[in-house]
Structures are given as C-alpha cells and as structure tokens.
C-alpha positions as CSV (number, residue, x, y, z in Angstrom):
1,M,-132.4,-86.4,-174.1
2,K,-129.2,-84.5,-173.1
3,K,-130.5,-81.5,-175.1
4,L,-133.5,-81.2,-173.0
5,I,-131.4,-81.5,-169.8
6,I,-129.3,-78.7,-171.0
7,V,-132.3,-76.6,-172.0
8,L,-133.8,-77.1,-168.5
9,L,-130.5,-76.3,-167.0
10,K,-130.3,-73.0,-168.9
11,F,-133.9,-72.3,-168.0
12,C,-133.5,-72.6,-164.4
13,S,-130.1,-70.8,-164.5
14,M,-132.1,-67.6,-166.1
15,S,-134.8,-67.9,-163.4
16,L,-132.5,-67.8,-160.5
17,L,-131.0,-64.8,-162.0
18,T,-134.0,-63.2,-162.6
19,N,-134.8,-63.8,-159.2
20,A,-131.4,-62.4,-157.8
21,Q,-132.3,-59.0,-159.7
22,E,-135.5,-58.8,-157.9
23,F,-134.2,-59.1,-154.6
24,S,-133.2,-55.6,-154.2
25,L,-134.9,-52.3,-154.8
26,T,-134.4,-48.8,-154.8
27,Y,-136.8,-45.6,-154.4
28,N,-135.5,-44.5,-158.0
29,Q,-136.3,-47.7,-159.5
30,A,-139.4,-47.9,-158.1
31,N,-140.5,-44.7,-159.6
32,D,-138.9,-45.6,-163.0
33,A,-141.6,-46.4,-165.4
34,E,-139.7,-48.8,-167.3
35,F,-138.0,-50.5,-164.6
36,V,-141.4,-51.5,-162.9
37,K,-142.9,-53.1,-165.8
38,G,-140.9,-56.1,-164.9
39,Y,-142.7,-56.2,-161.3
40,K,-145.9,-57.8,-160.4
41,N,-147.9,-56.9,-157.7
42,N,-146.9,-59.0,-154.4
43,T,-143.1,-59.4,-155.7
44,L,-141.1,-60.2,-153.1
45,I,-137.8,-58.1,-152.2
46,N,-135.3,-58.8,-149.5
47,S,-133.7,-55.1,-149.8
48,Y,-135.0,-51.7,-150.1
49,K,-133.0,-48.5,-150.5
50,T,-135.4,-45.6,-149.3
51,K,-135.8,-42.2,-150.7
52,D,-133.6,-40.6,-148.1
53,G,-131.0,-43.2,-148.7
54,F,-131.4,-45.9,-145.8
55,V,-131.3,-49.5,-146.6
56,I,-133.9,-51.8,-145.0
57,K,-133.2,-55.5,-145.2
58,V,-135.3,-58.7,-144.2
59,G,-134.2,-59.2,-140.6
60,D,-133.7,-55.7,-139.6
61,T,-135.2,-54.1,-136.6
62,L,-137.2,-51.1,-136.8
63,I,-139.1,-48.9,-134.4
64,I,-142.7,-48.1,-134.3
65,G,-143.2,-44.4,-133.9
66,D,-146.1,-42.1,-133.1
67,A,-149.5,-42.6,-134.9
68,I,-150.9,-39.4,-136.9
69,I,-153.4,-37.5,-134.7
70,K,-156.1,-36.3,-137.0
71,N,-158.5,-33.3,-136.8
72,N,-155.7,-31.0,-135.5
73,R,-156.0,-32.6,-132.0
74,K,-153.3,-32.4,-129.5
75,R,-154.0,-35.9,-127.5
76,Y,-154.8,-39.4,-128.6
77,L,-158.2,-40.7,-127.9
78,Y,-158.5,-44.1,-126.8
79,N,-159.5,-45.4,-130.1
80,D,-157.0,-43.7,-132.3
81,V,-154.8,-45.9,-134.6
82,F,-152.0,-45.8,-137.0
83,S,-152.4,-44.7,-140.5
84,Y,-149.9,-46.7,-142.2
85,I,-149.5,-49.9,-139.9
86,A,-152.2,-52.9,-139.9
87,V,-152.6,-55.8,-138.2
88,G,-151.7,-59.1,-139.4
89,K,-150.1,-60.1,-142.5
90,I,-151.7,-58.2,-145.6
91,K,-151.4,-58.2,-149.2
92,S,-152.3,-55.5,-151.4
93,S,-155.2,-57.4,-153.4
94,A,-156.4,-59.6,-150.3
95,N,-158.0,-57.1,-148.0
96,K,-159.6,-53.9,-148.8
97,E,-160.7,-53.1,-145.2
98,Y,-157.4,-53.0,-143.1
99,R,-157.5,-53.7,-139.1
100,Y,-155.2,-50.7,-138.1
101,L,-152.6,-50.9,-135.1
102,P,-153.9,-49.2,-132.2
103,H,-151.8,-46.0,-131.3
104,N,-150.5,-47.2,-127.7
105,F,-148.2,-49.8,-129.9
106,S,-146.0,-46.5,-130.1
107,G,-141.9,-47.3,-129.1
108,N,-142.4,-51.2,-129.7
109,K,-139.5,-52.7,-131.8
110,V,-140.2,-55.1,-134.8
111,I,-138.3,-57.3,-136.8
112,V,-138.5,-57.1,-140.6
113,N,-139.9,-60.7,-141.6
114,S,-140.3,-59.9,-145.4
115,M,-141.1,-56.9,-148.0
116,F,-143.2,-57.0,-151.3
117,V,-144.2,-54.4,-153.8
118,T,-147.3,-53.3,-155.3
119,H,-148.1,-50.6,-158.1
120,E,-149.7,-47.6,-157.1
121,K,-153.4,-47.6,-158.4
122,Y,-153.9,-44.7,-161.4
123,I,-155.5,-41.9,-160.6
124,G,-156.4,-40.1,-164.0
125,Y,-158.7,-40.1,-166.9
126,K,-157.2,-42.5,-169.2
127,L,-159.6,-45.1,-170.2
128,F,-157.3,-48.1,-170.3
129,P,-154.4,-47.1,-168.1
130,K,-151.5,-49.4,-168.0
131,R,-151.1,-50.5,-164.2
132,N,-147.8,-52.1,-164.7
133,E,-146.4,-48.8,-165.5
134,M,-147.3,-47.1,-162.2
135,P,-144.8,-46.6,-159.5
136,L,-144.1,-49.1,-156.7
137,Y,-144.5,-48.7,-153.2
138,V,-143.1,-51.1,-150.5
139,S,-145.0,-52.7,-147.8
140,V,-143.1,-54.6,-145.2
141,F,-144.3,-57.4,-143.1
142,V,-143.1,-57.5,-139.5
143,K,-143.1,-59.2,-136.3
144,G,-142.7,-58.3,-132.5
145,A,-139.2,-58.2,-131.6
146,T,-139.9,-59.3,-128.1
147,K,-142.7,-61.7,-127.0
148,G,-145.6,-60.5,-124.6
149,V,-149.1,-59.1,-124.5
150,S,-149.3,-58.3,-128.1
151,E,-148.9,-62.0,-129.0
152,I,-152.0,-63.0,-126.7
153,L,-153.8,-60.3,-128.3
154,G,-153.0,-61.4,-131.8
155,K,-151.2,-58.2,-132.6
156,S,-147.5,-59.4,-133.1
157,R,-147.6,-59.8,-136.8
158,K,-148.0,-56.6,-138.5
159,T,-147.9,-55.1,-142.1
160,I,-146.1,-51.5,-142.9
161,L,-148.5,-50.6,-145.6
162,D,-146.3,-48.0,-147.4
163,I,-142.7,-47.9,-145.8
164,E,-142.0,-44.4,-147.6
165,K,-145.1,-42.7,-146.1
166,A,-144.6,-44.6,-142.5
167,L,-141.3,-43.1,-142.4
168,S,-142.1,-39.7,-143.8
169,S,-145.0,-39.5,-141.2
170,G,-143.1,-40.8,-138.5
171,E,-145.2,-43.9,-138.0
172,I,-142.1,-46.0,-138.3
173,T,-138.4,-44.9,-137.4
174,L,-135.1,-46.6,-138.4
175,L,-133.0,-48.0,-135.6
176,D,-129.7,-47.7,-133.9
177,S,-126.6,-47.8,-135.9
178,K,-127.9,-45.9,-138.5
179,L,-129.3,-42.8,-136.7
180,V,-126.2,-43.1,-134.3
181,H,-123.8,-42.8,-137.4
182,L,-125.8,-40.0,-138.7
183,I,-125.3,-37.8,-135.6
184,K,-121.4,-39.1,-135.7
185,E,-121.2,-37.8,-139.5
186,N,-122.8,-34.3,-138.8
187,S,-121.0,-33.9,-135.2
188,K,-118.5,-31.5,-136.7
189,K,-121.0,-29.3,-138.8
190,D,-123.8,-29.2,-136.0
191,N,-123.8,-27.2,-132.9
192,K,-123.1,-29.7,-129.8
193,Y,-126.0,-29.0,-128.0
194,D,-127.9,-30.1,-131.2
195,N,-126.1,-33.3,-130.8
196,L,-126.9,-33.9,-127.5
197,L,-130.8,-33.1,-128.1
198,K,-130.5,-35.8,-131.0
199,L,-128.5,-38.1,-128.7
200,G,-131.4,-37.7,-125.9
201,E,-134.0,-38.6,-128.4
202,L,-132.1,-41.8,-129.3
203,K,-132.2,-42.7,-125.7
204,E,-135.7,-41.9,-125.2
205,L,-136.4,-44.3,-128.3
206,G,-134.5,-47.1,-126.5
207,V,-132.1,-47.2,-129.3
208,L,-129.0,-46.3,-126.7
209,T,-128.6,-47.8,-123.4
210,E,-127.7,-45.7,-120.3
211,E,-124.2,-46.3,-120.8
212,E,-124.4,-45.8,-124.3
213,F,-125.8,-42.4,-123.8
214,N,-123.2,-41.4,-121.4
215,K,-120.4,-42.5,-123.4
216,E,-121.5,-40.4,-126.7
217,K,-122.4,-37.5,-124.4
218,K,-119.0,-37.5,-123.1
219,K,-117.5,-37.4,-126.6
220,I,-119.6,-34.6,-127.9
221,L,-119.2,-32.4,-124.7
222,N,-115.2,-32.9,-125.0
223,D,-115.2,-32.2,-128.8
224,D,-113.5,-29.2,-129.6
C-alpha cells in the first residue's frame, strides 16, 4: 500500500512539473519543430513572449487597434470587421465559421483571460504530414475591461485568433508601461520631435492621461 502511495505521489509531482513547464511559451519555442511536439491543440499557457520580445500574461490589458481595411479602401463601411478578432470564446477545432468583431470596437481596452496554442495547418504535398510538428500560434481569450453596451450586445467576450498576426497588423496594440518604456529607452537616440509624436499617439490611445502626457512632454522638451 505504501509503495502504491509513493508511486502515485511521484506521478502527481511529474504531472505538476510538466504543467508548470507548459505555462510559458516564447515565439522561438513556438516555431521549434522539436519543442512543439510536446503541445496538443488548445493547451493553456499563462505567458507568451512575442516575436518582438514583449511578454503577454493572463491579467494583462491590451488595446483593440484598427481593423484592416480591405480592397484598398480608405474608409470603413458599416459592415467591416476585424480579421483576427472574433466574438465569443473560440477554440480552434470548435468553430470554423467565426463571427468577427465589428470595426467600431477600435480603441476598447480588454483584459487577457486565458491563452491557448494551436498547431498551424500543414500546407504542402505530404500524404501523412505530422501536425504535431507544425509551428504553434497563440490565441488569446479576452474580456472587456469596462462594463457597457458591449456586454448587452454579447460582445464582451472576444478571442484574438492569432496574437502575432493581430499585433503585426495593428488590430491589437500593447498597453501602457511597455510602450512608455520604449519611448524612454529610445529618447536619447531619437529626435525629440519624434518622441513627442509617439507620446501623442499614446495619449490618443488612452494609454496616458492628460497629466501623464504633460509630464512626459515636459521631460522631452527639457532634455538636452
């Protein structure tokens, strides 16, 4: 009986260790053919380091950017939607037809509720491709940071289908301290007017308050 208990305890310890190792993921790991073999579709993670080196964690706040305008148009039509953000909580194998988020949700803040990975589909001519060796992409389930009309309309819960594509397209932007930190780090290298422009963009996004904007603006103008 004691031996059985010891074996069970060892098994539980190994399971906990394995789960702990799966909690975080980096872009390089997600594109490593050997590393990704240990991940099944819909495996949950709580931290992801993007291609550009930003770390996104459960509980972080993100900003919905601008939806991609297709067909070379300069303005949105009333029925335009986001390309990488869908309404509801969506798992890769659950829904093939997504209900995409309307474009007028641009500027809304959302909180990361959970993240999960999916193996990319194989595109090629192999008869029996190994799906578990395909790169992983990270989907992010988010909820509205504030209660409002979106909850009434059933659009409070959203899924960022592929965080890398959403970031590169501008449909999702990273928030506050990360962006402000970049400005401060590059302030000595960049022209002060470029920094003022970046600062203004942060204010427009709602990342900086009027007081914070004026404080940072004064620092840049007084920097020799």
